[in-house]
C-alpha positions in Angstrom: 4.6 -43.4 23.9 7.5 -43.8 21.5 5.1 -43.9 18.5 3.5 -40.6 19.7 6.9 -39.0 20.1 7.9 -40.1 16.6 4.7 -38.7 15.1 5.3 -35.4 16.9 8.8 -35.1 15.5 7.6 -35.9 12.0 4.9 -33.3 12.3 7.3 -30.7 13.5 9.8 -31.4 10.7 7.0 -31.2 8.1 5.8 -27.9 9.6 9.3 -26.4 9.6 9.6 -27.4 5.9 6.3 -25.7 5.1 7.0 -22.6 7.1 10.5 -22.4 5.7 9.3 -22.5 2.1 11.3 -20.1 -0.1 9.4 -17.1 -1.4 10.8 -15.3 -4.4 11.0 -11.5 -3.9 10.3 -8.9 -6.5 12.1 -5.8 -5.3 11.2 -2.4 -6.8 13.5 0.5 -6.0 11.1 3.4 -6.1 13.7 6.0 -5.5 15.7 4.9 -8.6 12.6 3.6 -10.5 14.0 0.2 -11.3 13.6 -3.5 -10.4 16.5 -5.5 -9.0 17.9 -7.4 -12.0 18.6 -10.6 -10.0 14.9 -10.7 -8.9 13.7 -10.5 -12.5 16.0 -13.3 -13.3 14.6 -15.4 -10.4 11.1 -14.8 -11.6 11.9 -16.6 -14.8 12.4 -19.8 -12.8 9.0 -19.7 -11.1 6.8 -22.7 -11.5 3.1 -23.2 -11.1 2.3 -23.3 -7.4 5.4 -21.3 -6.3 5.1 -18.2 -4.1 6.4 -14.7 -4.7 6.2 -11.3 -2.9 6.3 -7.7 -4.1 8.6 -5.5 -2.1 8.8 -1.8 -2.8 11.8 0.0 -1.4 12.2 3.7 -0.5 8.5 4.6 -0.9 6.8 6.9 1.5 3.6 5.2 2.5 2.2 8.4 4.0 2.2 9.9 0.5 1.4 6.9 -1.8 -1.0 4.0 -1.6 -0.1 0.8 -3.5 -2.5 -0.9 -5.8 -1.2 -4.4 -6.5 -2.6 -6.6 -9.2 -5.6 -4.3 -9.5 -6.5 -5.0 -5.8 -6.1 -2.2 -3.3 -3.8 -3.6 -0.6 -3.8 -0.7 1.9 -6.5 1.3 3.5 -6.3 5.0 2.9 -6.8 6.7 6.3 -9.5 9.3 6.7 -7.5 10.9 9.5 -6.5 14.5 8.5 -3.8 16.8 9.8 -4.9 18.5 13.0 -5.4 22.2 12.4 -3.9 23.1 15.7 -5.6 26.5 15.9 -3.8 28.3 18.6 -6.2 29.9 21.2 -6.4 33.7 20.9 -6.0 34.8 24.5 -7.2 38.4 24.5 -4.9 40.5 26.7 -6.5 42.0 29.7 -3.5 44.2 30.6 -4.7 47.0 28.3 -8.1 46.8 29.7 -7.0 47.0 33.3 -4.5 49.7 32.4 -7.4 52.1 32.5 -7.4 51.7 36.3 -4.5 53.9 37.7 -5.0 53.7 41.5 -1.7 52.2 42.5 1.9 51.8 41.4 2.9 49.0 43.7 5.2 46.2 42.5 3.7 42.8 41.6 4.9 41.2 44.8 3.4 43.9 46.9 0.1 43.6 45.0 0.0 39.9 45.6 0.6 40.5 49.3 -2.1 43.1 49.3 -4.5 40.7 47.6 -3.7 38.0 50.1 -4.3 40.5 52.9 -7.6 41.5 51.2 -8.5 37.8 50.9 -8.0 37.5 54.6 -10.4 40.3 55.2 -8.5 43.6 55.6 -10.2 45.7 53.0 -13.3 43.6 52.8 -13.9 43.7 56.6 -13.4 47.4 56.8 -15.8 48.0 53.9 -18.4 45.6 55.4 -18.1 47.3 58.8 -18.6 50.7 57.3 -21.7 49.6 55.5 -23.2 48.6 58.9 -22.1 51.8 60.7 -24.5 54.7 61.4 -21.7 57.3 61.2 -21.2 56.9 57.5 -20.4 60.4 56.5 -17.3 60.6 58.7 -15.9 57.4 57.1 -16.8 58.1 53.5 -13.4 59.3 52.4 -11.7 56.4 54.1 -14.2 54.0 52.4 -13.5 55.4 48.9 -9.8 54.8 49.5 -10.5 51.2 50.6 -12.6 50.6 47.5 -9.8 52.0 45.3 -7.3 49.7 47.0 -9.6 46.7 46.6 -10.1 47.3 42.9 -6.4 47.9 42.5 -5.4 44.6 44.1 -7.9 42.6 42.0 -6.7 44.3 38.9 -3.1 43.4 39.4 -3.9 39.9 40.5 -5.8 39.4 37.2 -2.7 40.8 35.3 -0.6 38.2 37.1 -3.0 35.4 36.2 -3.1 36.7 32.6 0.7 36.3 32.5 0.4 32.7 33.7 -2.1 32.0 30.9 0.2 33.5 28.3 3.1 31.3 29.7 0.9 28.2 29.3 -0.1 29.3 25.8 3.6 29.6 24.8 4.3 26.1 26.1 1.3 24.7 24.2 2.4 26.5 21.1 5.9 25.0 21.4 4.5 21.5 21.7 2.2 22.0 18.8 5.1 23.3 16.7 7.1 20.2 17.6 4.2 18.0 16.6 3.7 19.8 13.3 7.4 19.4 12.5 7.2 15.7 13.2 4.0 15.3 11.1 5.5 17.2 8.1 8.6 15.0 8.3 6.4 12.1 7.3 5.7 13.9 4.0 9.3 14.0 2.8 10.0 11.7 -0.1 13.6 10.9 0.8 14.8 10.2 4.3 18.4 11.2 3.3 17.2 14.7 2.5 18.4 17.4 4.8 14.8 18.6 5.1 13.9 15.4 6.8 16.7 15.7 9.2 15.5 19.2 10.2 11.9 18.2 10.6 12.3 14.8 12.2 12.6 14.5 15.9 11.7 12.2 18.7 8.1 12.5 20.0 7.5 11.1 23.5 3.9 10.2 23.9 4.3 10.0 27.7 5.7 13.5 27.7 2.7 14.8 25.7 0.3 13.2 28.1 2.1 14.4 31.2 2.5 17.9 29.9 -1.1 18.3 28.8 -2.4 16.8 32.1 -0.3 19.3 34.0 -1.6 22.2 31.8 -5.2 21.1 32.2 -4.9 21.0 36.0 -3.1 24.3 36.2 -5.5 26.1 33.8 -8.5 24.7 35.7 -7.1 25.8 39.0 -6.4 29.3 37.6 -9.9 29.5 36.2 -11.4 28.5 39.6 -9.3 31.1 41.4 -10.5 33.8 39.0 -14.1 32.8 39.4 -13.7 32.8 43.2 -12.0 36.2 43.1 -14.8 37.6 40.9 -17.4 36.2 43.4 -15.7 37.8 46.4 -15.5 41.2 44.6 -19.1 41.1 43.4 -20.2 40.2 46.9 -18.6 43.3 48.4 -19.6 45.8 45.7 -23.2 44.6 45.6 -23.8 45.9 49.2 -26.2 48.8 48.9 -24.1 51.5 50.7 -20.9 50.6 48.8 -22.8 50.3 45.5 -24.1 53.8 46.0 -20.7 55.2 46.6 -19.3 53.6 43.4 -22.2 54.9 41.3 -21.8 58.4 42.7 -18.1 58.5 42.0 -17.2 58.7 38.3 -13.7 57.4 38.7 -14.8 54.5 40.9 -17.7 53.7 38.6 -15.4 53.5 35.5 -12.8 51.4 37.4 -15.5 49.0 38.7 -16.9 48.5 35.1 -13.4 47.9 33.7 -12.6 45.3 36.4 -15.9 43.5 35.9 -15.1 43.3 32.1 -11.6 42.0 32.9 -13.0 39.2 35.1 -15.3 38.1 32.3 -12.5 38.2 29.7 -10.1 36.4 32.0 -12.6 33.6 32.6 -13.2 33.4 28.8 -9.4 33.2 28.1 -8.9 30.4 30.5 -11.8 28.5 29.0 -10.4 28.9 25.5 -6.9 27.8 26.6 -8.4 24.8 28.4 -10.3 23.8 25.1 -7.0 23.9 23.2 -5.7 21.0 25.4 -9.0 19.1 25.9 -9.1 15.4 25.5 -10.4 15.5 21.9 -7.5 17.8 20.8 -4.8 15.7 22.5 -6.3 12.5 21.1 -6.2 13.9 17.6 -2.5 14.7 18.0 -1.7 11.2 19.2 -4.0 9.5 16.6 -2.3 11.3 13.7 1.2 10.7 15.1 0.4 7.0 15.5 -1.1 6.6 12.1 1.8 8.4 10.4 4.4 6.4 12.4 2.7 3.1 11.4 3.5 4.0 7.8 7.0 5.4 8.4 9.0 2.3 7.3 9.6 3.6 3.7 9.0 0.1 2.4 6.0 -2.1 1.4 5.8 -5.8 1.3 2.7 -7.8 0.0 1.5 -11.1 1.5 2.8 -14.2 -0.3 1.1 -14.6 -3.7 0.9 -17.9 -5.5 1.6 -18.4 -9.2 -1.6 -20.3 -10.2 -1.0 -20.4 -13.9 1.9 -20.9 -16.3 2.3 -17.2 -16.6 1.2 -14.1 -14.7 0.8 -10.4 -15.4 1.6 -8.3 -12.4 0.1 -4.8 -12.4 1.6 -2.3 -9.9 0.3 1.2 -9.3 1.6 3.9 -6.9 -1.1 6.5 -6.4 -0.8 9.7 -4.5 -3.0 9.8 -1.4 -3.7 13.5 -1.5 -4.8 14.8 -4.9 -3.6 18.3 -4.0 0.0 17.2 -3.3 1.0 17.5 -7.0 3.0 14.3 -6.8 3.0 12.1 -10.0 1.2 8.7 -10.1 3.2 5.7 -11.3 2.1 2.4 -13.0 4.0 -0.5 -14.4 3.2 -4.1 -15.5 5.5 -7.1 -15.6 4.9 -10.6 -16.9 6.6 -13.7 -15.7 7.9 -16.2 -16.1 9.2 -14.2 -19.1 11.6 -16.9 -20.2 11.8 -20.5 -19.3 14.6 -23.0 -20.0 12.2 -25.9 -20.4 8.8 -25.6 -22.1 6.0 -27.5 -23.8 4.5 -26.4 -27.0 1.9 -27.8 -29.4 2.1 -27.1 -33.2 1.3 -28.2 -36.7 4.0 -29.4 -39.1 4.2 -30.5 -42.7 6.3 -33.6 -43.2 8.0 -35.6 -45.9 8.5 -39.3 -45.2 10.0 -42.2 -47.1 6.9 -44.4 -47.1 6.5 -46.3 -50.5 2.9 -47.0 -51.2 2.5 -49.3 -54.1 -0.1 -48.5 -56.7 -1.6 -51.1 -59.2 -4.3 -50.9 -61.8 -6.2 -53.7 -63.6 -6.0 -53.9 -67.4 -8.7 -55.8 -69.3 -8.2 -57.4 -72.8 -10.9 -59.0 -74.9 -9.4 -62.2 -76.4 -12.5 -63.2 -78.4 -16.1 -62.4 -78.4 -16.8 -64.4 -75.3 -13.6 -64.2 -73.1 -11.9 -61.2 -71.4 -8.4 -61.4 -69.9 -7.2 -59.2 -67.0 -3.6 -58.1 -66.2 -2.2 -56.3 -63.1 -0.2 -53.2 -64.1 2.4 -51.7 -61.7 2.0 -47.9 -61.7 5.5 -47.5 -60.0 4.4 -44.5 -57.9 6.8 -44.9 -55.0 8.4 -41.5 -54.5 7.6 -40.9 -50.8 4.8 -39.3 -48.9 3.6 -35.8 -47.8 1.4 -35.2 -44.8 0.4 -33.1 -41.8 1.5 -33.8 -38.2 0.3 -32.5 -34.9 3.3 -32.6 -32.7 3.9 -31.9 -29.0 7.3 -30.3 -28.4 9.3 -30.8 -25.3 11.8 -28.0 -25.6 15.0 -27.0 -23.9 16.8 -23.7 -24.3 20.5 -24.3 -23.8 21.3 -20.6 -23.8 18.2 -19.2 -22.1 20.3 -17.1 -19.7 22.1 -15.3 -22.6 20.1 -12.7 -24.4 22.0 -13.4 -27.7 21.1 -17.1 -27.7 17.8 -17.5 -25.9 15.9 -17.7 -29.2 17.4 -21.1 -30.0 15.9 -24.4 -28.5 16.3 -28.1 -28.9 13.1 -30.3 -29.1 11.9 -33.8 -28.5 8.6 -34.3 -30.3 5.8 -36.9 -30.7 2.3 -36.9 -32.0 -0.1 -38.2 -34.6 -0.1 -37.4 -38.4 -2.2 -37.9 -41.5 -0.8 -38.6 -45.0 -1.8 -36.8 -48.2 -2.2 -40.0 -50.2 -5.0 -41.4 -52.4 -6.3 -43.0 -49.2 -5.6 -40.9 -46.1 -3.6 -42.9 -43.6 -2.9 -42.3 -39.9 0.7 -42.1 -38.7 2.5 -41.9 -35.4 5.7 -39.8 -35.2 8.5 -39.5 -32.7 11.8 -37.6 -33.1 13.6 -34.4 -32.3 15.0 -31.2 -33.8 15.4 -27.5 -33.4 13.2 -24.5 -32.7 13.8 -20.8 -33.4 12.0 -17.9 -31.7 10.5 -16.9 -28.4 6.8 -17.6 -28.0 6.0 -18.0 -31.6 8.5 -20.5 -32.9 9.6 -22.1 -36.2 10.6 -25.8 -35.9 12.6 -28.3 -38.0 12.5 -31.9 -36.8 13.8 -35.3 -37.8 11.1 -37.9 -37.3 10.7 -41.6 -37.3 7.1 -42.5 -38.3 5.1 -45.6 -38.1 2.0 -46.5 -40.1 0.5 -48.6 -42.8 1.8 -48.8 -46.4 -0.1 -50.2 -49.5 1.7 -53.4 -50.8 0.7 -55.9 -53.5 -1.1 -58.9 -52.2 0.7 -62.2 -52.4 -2.4 -63.6 -54.1 -1.7 -61.8 -57.3 1.3 -61.7 -59.7 2.0 -58.9 -62.0 3.0 -61.2 -64.9 -0.1 -63.4 -64.7 -3.2 -63.3 -66.8 -6.5 -63.6 -65.0 -9.9 -64.6 -66.4 -11.8 -62.7 -63.8 -11.2 -59.2 -62.6 -8.8 -59.1 -59.6 -10.2 -57.5 -56.4 -8.1 -55.9 -53.5 -4.9 -56.0 -55.4 -3.1 -54.1 -52.5 -3.2 -54.7 -48.8 -2.1 -52.5 -45.8 1.1 -53.6 -44.0 2.7 -52.0 -41.0 5.9 -50.1 -41.8 8.3 -47.4 -40.5 10.1 -44.6 -42.2 12.3 -41.6 -41.5 10.9 -38.2 -42.2 11.6 -34.5 -41.9 9.1 -31.9 -40.8 8.8 -28.1 -41.0 6.3 -26.4 -38.7 5.2 -23.8 -36.1 4.5 -24.0 -32.4 3.1 -21.5 -29.8 5.0 -22.0 -26.6 2.9 -22.1 -23.5 
């Protein structure tokens, strides 16, 4: 049990170290069009395997999409601004104004309509239609028809006023939503325009309001349809229909009222369509989408430096081509400077190796004998050669722009001599380098290799009867040298 607990603690500690790994931030201030200087300096210390993140500050993600390292990192939404076409509710007041039977107040007309609905005018008209003494009651019947039309007319005017009231409320909500949506298109949140356009949008309030409007409009529509049905039922009775057709004023009033019923039903249908589920969903969808991108900042996922150096390409591209906003692009390379580096280069060197050179001189003493002497050529002036050196460099002033071109090196590598017989060498030493990526180097070296020396078998003062062979032999030696060369810093 104790072992399991210990393993669990070790695992947790390891996980915390992994999760808590430092990630270098590259912050770009889009408003001022500049990088944070301390971030650029931190990038210079990145090593292979380290993580970094790009953070863009003060960028409106509803106006720009970010293309990072030539890979698109956001999805451009296909959701467009809702058009919010306000329903054109055609007024029926002018239409019904052609009917001038009554001058009662609206409240009286409502009471009259309620009375009619209970059967006053309707019952009297229906009883007259069944009566045999119709001529005596005709004048009274015409008055009842006029009153019935008048009540229906004014009730439609009242319902038209209710529809217009709902239309104004819908218009107000749409205006509030339009203001909020346009606030997402402001480049700078500190701008006074943003303060004027921005406001709190309560999704619960939108849903509650639209649900109430839908219920009221539907109820209003049903009431108008029911009212139309009741009226048509009465005026379709043969005796009443004949009276209306034979009276020019009643005929015109009946036609106008029927047209008003049709238009009122059409208006309620249009207004209901303006707050249908699809329209309300489009408002909420657009608000949610815009609000998701309203943070005015952008942060990439952690990126790993997988090489010794990386080029980072950043593009800010306007989402809408017709917005006339400019596109932006920049590219940075890092690590731009490093205090420690490794470089490989070629150098010419001059070393103090003394390779002895001897020649063999032959002399004929008589016709039968030849004598041989060893001659010292005395060619011991040093050695030139070519070295391939690995430089381990250090910039002591890398954080100062006036001195970051100077570096100190430790070097090692193989070399070849430019002697009569090419000889391999091994060099180790140190020196100085001047430059940034392409660097000139001066190094002091100590080199090891073989020198040509006279064999102990022979003597320069001796005379030999046979020609000496292999006068010199190779012996291991060391020498100081100086080199001048070039390196390309990785």
